[in-house]
C-alpha positions as CSV (number, residue, x, y, z in Angstrom):
1,M,-11.5,-9.3,-28.7
2,E,-7.8,-8.6,-28.4
3,D,-6.4,-7.0,-25.3
4,E,-5.7,-3.4,-26.1
5,H,-2.5,-1.8,-24.7
6,G,-1.6,1.8,-24.6
7,H,-4.9,3.4,-23.8
8,G,-4.0,4.9,-20.4
9,H,-4.7,1.8,-18.3
10,S,-2.2,2.7,-15.6
11,I,-2.3,4.0,-12.1
12,A,-0.1,7.0,-13.1
13,A,-2.5,8.0,-15.9
14,W,-5.6,7.7,-13.9
15,S,-4.1,9.5,-10.9
16,G,-2.9,12.4,-13.0
17,V,-6.1,12.7,-15.0
18,L,-8.3,12.7,-11.8
19,I,-6.2,15.4,-10.2
20,L,-6.2,17.5,-13.3
21,I,-10.0,17.2,-13.7
22,L,-10.3,18.4,-10.1
23,A,-7.9,21.3,-10.9
24,S,-9.9,22.3,-14.0
25,T,-13.1,22.2,-12.0
26,L,-11.7,24.5,-9.3
27,L,-10.2,26.8,-11.9
28,S,-13.6,27.1,-13.6
29,I,-15.4,27.8,-10.4
30,G,-12.8,30.3,-9.4
31,I,-13.0,32.2,-12.7
32,Y,-16.8,32.1,-12.9
33,F,-17.4,33.2,-9.3
34,G,-14.3,35.3,-8.9
35,L,-12.8,33.2,-6.0
36,A,-9.1,33.8,-5.9
37,W,-8.5,31.0,-3.5
38,A,-10.1,28.5,-5.9
39,N,-7.8,29.8,-8.7
40,W,-4.7,29.4,-6.7
41,V,-5.6,25.9,-5.4
42,G,-6.5,24.9,-9.0
43,I,-3.1,26.1,-10.2
44,A,-1.4,24.2,-7.4
45,L,-3.3,21.1,-8.3
46,V,-2.2,21.4,-11.9
47,V,1.4,21.3,-10.8
48,I,0.7,18.4,-8.4
49,G,-1.3,16.5,-11.0
50,I,1.5,16.7,-13.6
51,G,4.1,15.8,-10.9
52,A,2.1,12.8,-9.7
53,W,1.7,11.6,-13.3
54,V,5.4,11.9,-14.1
55,G,6.5,10.7,-10.7
56,L,4.3,7.6,-10.6
57,S,5.2,6.8,-14.2
58,S,8.9,7.0,-13.2
59,A,8.3,4.8,-10.2
60,G,7.0,2.1,-12.4
61,Y,3.3,2.6,-12.2
62,G,3.0,3.9,-15.7
63,Q,2.6,2.1,-19.0
64,S,5.6,0.0,-20.0
65,Q,7.4,1.2,-23.2
66,G,6.7,-2.0,-25.2
67,A,3.0,-2.2,-24.3
68,S,1.9,0.0,-27.1
69,E,3.3,-2.3,-29.8
70,H,0.9,-5.0,-31.1
């Protein structure tokens, strides 16, 4: 089988996704149970997750530009 490139196999992608999953979990719990602190922490984690994704990608931990071409 051919090695597939361009499917999120990078530290930047995994870090961003994991932080955003944690953020969405906290936001869901905060909305369901009415916990304001969980909502604010979830919102902060969304910003941190996007920043981590972009920052790590800019630092060279993301997918290289030519990797998606076969």
